[in-house]
A tleap script that builds the chain and sets N, CA, C and O, in Angstrom:
source leaprc.protein.ff14SB
mol = sequence {
  NMET ASN LEU GLN MET ARG ILE THR PHE GLU
  GLU LYS ASP TYR THR TYR VAL VAL LEU THR
  LYS GLY ILE THR LYS GLU THR THR THR ILE
  ARG ILE ASN LEU ASN ASP ILE GLU TYR GLN
  LEU ALA CYS SER ALA LYS GLY ASP TRP TYR
  VAL VAL ASP ALA THR VAL ASN ASP HIE LEU
  GLY LEU LEU LYS ALA ILE GLY ARG ASN ILE
  LYS LEU ARG TYR ARG CLEU
}
set mol.1.N position { 0.840 -1.182 0.000 }
set mol.1.CA position { 0.000 0.000 0.000 }
set mol.1.C position { 0.879 1.238 0.000 }
set mol.1.O position { 1.768 1.358 0.843 }
set mol.2.N position { 0.655 2.152 -0.918 }
set mol.2.CA position { 1.398 3.396 -1.006 }
set mol.2.C position { 0.694 4.467 -0.189 }
set mol.2.O position { -0.532 4.481 -0.080 }
set mol.3.N position { 1.487 5.360 0.382 }
set mol.3.CA position { 0.943 6.412 1.220 }
set mol.3.C position { 0.514 7.590 0.352 }
set mol.3.O position { 1.333 8.192 -0.342 }
set mol.4.N position { -0.768 7.910 0.398 }
set mol.4.CA position { -1.304 9.027 -0.363 }
set mol.4.C position { -1.319 10.254 0.540 }
set mol.4.O position { -1.815 10.195 1.665 }
set mol.5.N position { -0.772 11.375 0.043 }
set mol.5.CA position { -0.683 12.590 0.844 }
set mol.5.C position { -1.287 13.757 0.069 }
set mol.5.O position { -1.391 13.732 -1.157 }
set mol.6.N position { -1.687 14.794 0.838 }
set mol.6.CA position { -2.284 15.982 0.225 }
set mol.6.C position { -1.447 17.200 0.583 }
set mol.6.O position { -0.801 17.250 1.630 }
set mol.7.N position { -1.475 18.187 -0.318 }
set mol.7.CA position { -0.784 19.444 -0.076 }
set mol.7.C position { -1.576 20.552 -0.753 }
set mol.7.O position { -2.161 20.346 -1.816 }
set mol.8.N position { -1.594 21.718 -0.138 }
set mol.8.CA position { -2.195 22.897 -0.742 }
set mol.8.C position { -1.059 23.811 -1.178 }
set mol.8.O position { -0.213 24.185 -0.366 }
set mol.9.N position { -1.036 24.169 -2.449 }
set mol.9.CA position { 0.013 25.007 -3.003 }
set mol.9.C position { -0.642 26.052 -3.889 }
set mol.9.O position { -1.386 25.720 -4.812 }
set mol.10.N position { -0.361 27.312 -3.604 }
set mol.10.CA position { -0.940 28.437 -4.340 }
set mol.10.C position { -2.458 28.309 -4.432 }
set mol.10.O position { -3.050 28.468 -5.499 }
set mol.11.N position { -3.069 28.017 -3.286 }
set mol.11.CA position { -4.520 27.932 -3.116 }
set mol.11.C position { -5.190 26.828 -3.939 }
set mol.11.O position { -6.386 26.904 -4.220 }
set mol.12.N position { -4.424 25.805 -4.326 }
set mol.12.CA position { -4.969 24.639 -5.007 }
set mol.12.C position { -4.547 23.395 -4.232 }
set mol.12.O position { -3.432 23.323 -3.716 }
set mol.13.N position { -5.446 22.419 -4.157 }
set mol.13.CA position { -5.146 21.163 -3.479 }
set mol.13.C position { -4.591 20.146 -4.468 }
set mol.13.O position { -5.081 20.014 -5.590 }
set mol.14.N position { -3.566 19.436 -4.033 }
set mol.14.CA position { -2.945 18.392 -4.842 }
set mol.14.C position { -2.841 17.132 -3.995 }
set mol.14.O position { -2.678 17.200 -2.777 }
set mol.15.N position { -2.936 15.998 -4.646 }
set mol.15.CA position { -2.744 14.705 -4.004 }
set mol.15.C position { -1.600 14.006 -4.707 }
set mol.15.O position { -1.554 13.942 -5.935 }
set mol.16.N position { -0.680 13.482 -3.917 }
set mol.16.CA position { 0.438 12.742 -4.486 }
set mol.16.C position { 0.644 11.476 -3.680 }
set mol.16.O position { 0.161 11.358 -2.554 }
set mol.17.N position { 1.361 10.535 -4.261 }
set mol.17.CA position { 1.589 9.242 -3.623 }
set mol.17.C position { 3.091 9.069 -3.421 }
set mol.17.O position { 3.880 9.257 -4.347 }
set mol.18.N position { 3.473 8.708 -2.201 }
set mol.18.CA position { 4.868 8.387 -1.903 }
set mol.18.C position { 5.078 6.921 -2.256 }
set mol.18.O position { 4.456 6.041 -1.660 }
set mol.19.N position { 5.940 6.659 -3.211 }
set mol.19.CA position { 6.162 5.298 -3.692 }
set mol.19.C position { 7.278 4.581 -2.943 }
set mol.19.O position { 7.309 3.350 -2.914 }
set mol.20.N position { 8.183 5.323 -2.345 }
set mol.20.CA position { 9.309 4.742 -1.623 }
set mol.20.C position { 8.841 4.194 -0.283 }
set mol.20.O position { 8.126 4.870 0.457 }
set mol.21.N position { 9.239 2.988 0.018 }
set mol.21.CA position { 8.871 2.345 1.279 }
set mol.21.C position { 10.011 2.500 2.289 }
set mol.21.O position { 11.178 2.580 1.906 }
set mol.22.N position { 9.674 2.541 3.561 }
set mol.22.CA position { 10.676 2.536 4.623 }
set mol.22.C position { 11.574 3.755 4.630 }
set mol.22.O position { 12.795 3.609 4.684 }
set mol.23.N position { 11.019 4.942 4.578 }
set mol.23.CA position { 11.811 6.170 4.564 }
set mol.23.C position { 12.385 6.421 5.955 }
set mol.23.O position { 11.657 6.437 6.948 }
set mol.24.N position { 13.709 6.619 6.010 }
set mol.24.CA position { 14.407 6.919 7.261 }
set mol.24.C position { 15.323 8.116 7.030 }
set mol.24.O position { 15.371 8.662 5.928 }
set mol.25.N position { 16.045 8.519 8.062 }
set mol.25.CA position { 16.980 9.640 7.937 }
set mol.25.C position { 18.129 9.322 6.981 }
set mol.25.O position { 18.779 10.231 6.466 }
set mol.26.N position { 18.379 8.044 6.746 }
set mol.26.CA position { 19.443 7.637 5.826 }
set mol.26.C position { 18.984 7.590 4.368 }
set mol.26.O position { 19.805 7.390 3.472 }
set mol.27.N position { 17.701 7.769 4.120 }
set mol.27.CA position { 17.156 7.735 2.766 }
set mol.27.C position { 17.699 8.923 1.974 }
set mol.27.O position { 17.651 10.058 2.448 }
set mol.28.N position { 18.212 8.667 0.775 }
set mol.28.CA position { 18.776 9.740 -0.050 }
set mol.28.C position { 17.904 10.085 -1.248 }
set mol.28.O position { 18.026 11.176 -1.804 }
set mol.29.N position { 17.027 9.174 -1.653 }
set mol.29.CA position { 16.105 9.449 -2.754 }
set mol.29.C position { 14.713 8.944 -2.394 }
set mol.29.O position { 14.553 7.924 -1.723 }
set mol.30.N position { 13.717 9.682 -2.856 }
set mol.30.CA position { 12.323 9.325 -2.617 }
set mol.30.C position { 11.579 9.434 -3.942 }
set mol.30.O position { 11.705 10.435 -4.648 }
set mol.31.N position { 10.812 8.416 -4.275 }
set mol.31.CA position { 9.997 8.437 -5.491 }
set mol.31.C position { 8.577 8.814 -5.124 }
set mol.31.O position { 8.019 8.309 -4.150 }
set mol.32.N position { 7.989 9.719 -5.921 }
set mol.32.CA position { 6.594 10.115 -5.718 }
set mol.32.C position { 5.863 10.044 -7.049 }
set mol.32.O position { 6.481 10.030 -8.113 }
set mol.33.N position { 4.542 9.998 -6.974 }
set mol.33.CA position { 3.692 10.033 -8.158 }
set mol.33.C position { 2.747 11.218 -7.992 }
set mol.33.O position { 1.974 11.282 -7.036 }
set mol.34.N position { 2.819 12.153 -8.934 }
set mol.34.CA position { 1.971 13.338 -8.932 }
set mol.34.C position { 1.320 13.437 -10.309 }
set mol.34.O position { 2.011 13.534 -11.323 }
set mol.35.N position { 0.004 13.412 -10.341 }
set mol.35.CA position { -0.742 13.484 -11.609 }
set mol.35.C position { -0.296 12.406 -12.596 }
set mol.35.O position { -0.121 12.684 -13.782 }
set mol.36.N position { -0.113 11.184 -12.111 }
set mol.36.CA position { 0.290 10.027 -12.923 }
set mol.36.C position { 1.672 10.174 -13.549 }
set mol.36.O position { 1.974 9.509 -14.540 }
set mol.37.N position { 2.507 11.030 -12.989 }
set mol.37.CA position { 3.892 11.178 -13.431 }
set mol.37.C position { 4.783 10.902 -12.234 }
set mol.37.O position { 4.583 11.456 -11.153 }
set mol.38.N position { 5.783 10.025 -12.443 }
set mol.38.CA position { 6.700 9.696 -11.358 }
set mol.38.C position { 7.854 10.682 -11.342 }
set mol.38.O position { 8.417 11.031 -12.380 }
set mol.39.N position { 8.191 11.123 -10.133 }
set mol.39.CA position { 9.325 12.015 -9.917 }
set mol.39.C position { 10.226 11.391 -8.873 }
set mol.39.O position { 9.773 10.653 -7.998 }
set mol.40.N position { 11.504 11.698 -8.977 }
set mol.40.CA position { 12.456 11.241 -7.976 }
set mol.40.C position { 13.024 12.461 -7.275 }
set mol.40.O position { 13.593 13.348 -7.913 }
set mol.41.N position { 12.867 12.502 -5.963 }
set mol.41.CA position { 13.410 13.577 -5.151 }
set mol.41.C position { 14.714 13.096 -4.533 }
set mol.41.O position { 14.812 11.952 -4.089 }
set mol.42.N position { 15.720 13.973 -4.503 }
set mol.42.CA position { 17.006 13.640 -3.909 }
set mol.42.C position { 17.353 14.686 -2.863 }
set mol.42.O position { 16.940 15.842 -2.957 }
set mol.43.N position { 18.111 14.264 -1.874 }
set mol.43.CA position { 18.492 15.154 -0.775 }
set mol.43.C position { 19.802 15.855 -1.134 }
set mol.43.O position { 20.770 15.216 -1.548 }
set mol.44.N position { 19.815 17.187 -0.967 }
set mol.44.CA position { 21.032 17.953 -1.219 }
set mol.44.C position { 21.914 17.926 0.023 }
set mol.44.O position { 21.513 17.396 1.060 }
set mol.45.N position { 23.110 18.495 -0.077 }
set mol.45.CA position { 24.038 18.539 1.052 }
set mol.45.C position { 23.473 19.356 2.209 }
set mol.45.O position { 23.807 19.101 3.366 }
set mol.46.N position { 22.617 20.337 1.909 }
set mol.46.CA position { 22.020 21.180 2.941 }
set mol.46.C position { 20.803 20.525 3.598 }
set mol.46.O position { 20.284 21.042 4.587 }
set mol.47.N position { 20.349 19.405 3.064 }
set mol.47.CA position { 19.194 18.724 3.623 }
set mol.47.C position { 17.890 19.069 2.931 }
set mol.47.O position { 16.826 18.612 3.349 }
set mol.48.N position { 17.958 19.871 1.874 }
set mol.48.CA position { 16.760 20.197 1.096 }
set mol.48.C position { 16.527 19.115 0.057 }
set mol.48.O position { 17.467 18.473 -0.413 }
set mol.49.N position { 15.249 18.918 -0.300 }
set mol.49.CA position { 14.893 17.911 -1.293 }
set mol.49.C position { 14.576 18.599 -2.616 }
set mol.49.O position { 13.833 19.580 -2.649 }
set mol.50.N position { 15.135 18.089 -3.692 }
set mol.50.CA position { 14.930 18.650 -5.023 }
set mol.50.C position { 14.621 17.526 -6.005 }
set mol.50.O position { 14.872 16.353 -5.727 }
set mol.51.N position { 14.074 17.901 -7.153 }
set mol.51.CA position { 13.673 16.926 -8.158 }
set mol.51.C position { 14.848 16.614 -9.084 }
set mol.51.O position { 15.497 17.518 -9.612 }
set mol.52.N position { 15.104 15.342 -9.268 }
set mol.52.CA position { 16.137 14.894 -10.190 }
set mol.52.C position { 15.567 14.943 -11.602 }
set mol.52.O position { 14.434 14.514 -11.820 }
set mol.53.N position { 16.317 15.451 -12.551 }
set mol.53.CA position { 15.918 15.508 -13.965 }
set mol.53.C position { 14.621 16.289 -14.180 }
set mol.53.O position { 13.768 15.864 -14.959 }
set mol.54.N position { 14.468 17.407 -13.509 }
set mol.54.CA position { 13.272 18.239 -13.679 }
set mol.54.C position { 13.357 18.988 -15.003 }
set mol.54.O position { 14.442 19.347 -15.459 }
set mol.55.N position { 12.197 19.218 -15.614 }
set mol.55.CA position { 12.129 19.986 -16.848 }
set mol.55.C position { 11.414 21.303 -16.581 }
set mol.55.O position { 10.853 21.504 -15.504 }
set mol.56.N position { 11.434 22.183 -17.547 }
set mol.56.CA position { 10.794 23.491 -17.403 }
set mol.56.C position { 9.290 23.334 -17.226 }
set mol.56.O position { 8.672 24.130 -16.520 }
set mol.57.N position { 8.689 22.324 -17.849 }
set mol.57.CA position { 7.241 22.122 -17.781 }
set mol.57.C position { 6.776 21.585 -16.429 }
set mol.57.O position { 5.590 21.676 -16.111 }
set mol.58.N position { 7.688 21.027 -15.628 }
set mol.58.CA position { 7.318 20.524 -14.308 }
set mol.58.C position { 7.038 21.699 -13.383 }
set mol.58.O position { 7.608 22.777 -13.544 }
set mol.59.N position { 6.171 21.486 -12.430 }
set mol.59.CA position { 5.836 22.511 -11.449 }
set mol.59.C position { 6.904 22.490 -10.354 }
set mol.59.O position { 6.722 21.856 -9.315 }
set mol.60.N position { 8.019 23.184 -10.593 }
set mol.60.CA position { 9.158 23.101 -9.687 }
set mol.60.C position { 8.833 23.620 -8.288 }
set mol.60.O position { 9.288 23.048 -7.297 }
set mol.61.N position { 8.055 24.693 -8.197 }
set mol.61.CA position { 7.665 25.216 -6.888 }
set mol.61.C position { 6.836 24.210 -6.116 }
set mol.61.O position { 7.043 24.019 -4.917 }
set mol.62.N position { 5.901 23.567 -6.792 }
set mol.62.CA position { 5.061 22.555 -6.170 }
set mol.62.C position { 5.905 21.365 -5.729 }
set mol.62.O position { 5.728 20.861 -4.620 }
set mol.63.N position { 6.809 20.914 -6.572 }
set mol.63.CA position { 7.638 19.761 -6.243 }
set mol.63.C position { 8.574 20.069 -5.071 }
set mol.63.O position { 8.837 19.199 -4.241 }
set mol.64.N position { 9.071 21.294 -5.004 }
set mol.64.CA position { 9.909 21.698 -3.873 }
set mol.64.C position { 9.073 21.722 -2.583 }
set mol.64.O position { 9.552 21.312 -1.526 }
set mol.65.N position { 7.838 22.198 -2.671 }
set mol.65.CA position { 6.942 22.206 -1.512 }
set mol.65.C position { 6.623 20.781 -1.069 }
set mol.65.O position { 6.523 20.518 0.129 }
set mol.66.N position { 6.463 19.867 -2.010 }
set mol.66.CA position { 6.228 18.464 -1.673 }
set mol.66.C position { 7.447 17.895 -0.951 }
set mol.66.O position { 7.306 17.152 0.021 }
set mol.67.N position { 8.637 18.243 -1.423 }
set mol.67.CA position { 9.864 17.808 -0.749 }
set mol.67.C position { 9.917 18.291 0.687 }
set mol.67.O position { 10.288 17.532 1.583 }
set mol.68.N position { 9.550 19.550 0.921 }
set mol.68.CA position { 9.512 20.089 2.287 }
set mol.68.C position { 8.461 19.367 3.122 }
set mol.68.O position { 8.685 19.077 4.297 }
set mol.69.N position { 7.309 19.077 2.510 }
set mol.69.CA position { 6.232 18.377 3.206 }
set mol.69.C position { 6.689 16.971 3.638 }
set mol.69.O position { 6.426 16.555 4.766 }
set mol.70.N position { 7.350 16.265 2.768 }
set mol.70.CA position { 7.851 14.925 3.099 }
set mol.70.C position { 8.915 15.027 4.179 }
set mol.70.O position { 8.943 14.214 5.103 }
set mol.71.N position { 9.783 16.012 4.071 }
set mol.71.CA position { 10.842 16.206 5.079 }
set mol.71.C position { 10.228 16.404 6.469 }
set mol.71.O position { 10.701 15.827 7.448 }
set mol.72.N position { 9.183 17.213 6.549 }
set mol.72.CA position { 8.522 17.449 7.833 }
set mol.72.C position { 7.762 16.208 8.310 }
set mol.72.O position { 7.785 15.881 9.497 }
set mol.73.N position { 7.096 15.527 7.392 }
set mol.73.CA position { 6.294 14.354 7.751 }
set mol.73.C position { 7.150 13.231 8.324 }
set mol.73.O position { 6.771 12.587 9.302 }
set mol.74.N position { 8.307 13.004 7.706 }
set mol.74.CA position { 9.166 11.911 8.124 }
set mol.74.C position { 10.306 12.366 9.038 }
set mol.74.O position { 11.157 11.562 9.418 }
set mol.75.N position { 10.322 13.640 9.384 }
set mol.75.CA position { 11.360 14.225 10.263 }
set mol.75.C position { 12.748 13.920 9.749 }
set mol.75.O position { 13.595 13.407 10.481 }
set mol.76.N position { 12.978 14.237 8.488 }
set mol.76.CA position { 14.272 13.977 7.856 }
set mol.76.C position { 15.234 15.119 8.092 }
set mol.76.O position { 16.374 15.070 7.631 }
savepdb mol mol.pdb
quit
C-alpha cells in the first residue's frame, strides 16, 4: 500500500503518492507520483529535497513544496 498525501500550493489542493517504502533519515532518494507522473526527489548537502531531472514544464515550486512536506512528515 502506497501512502497518499495531500498538499495545498498556491490555493490549489494536490494529491500525491509516496512510492518509496521505509523512509528513514538515511534515505537519499524518494519516489513520488503526482498526476500520474513519477518524480524522484534527492536530498542535497544542505538537507533540502529537489527533483532529479526536472524539466521546465514541471511545477518546480510545487515539487519543492512536496519535498519540504515529506521532510517534515518523516522528520528527515
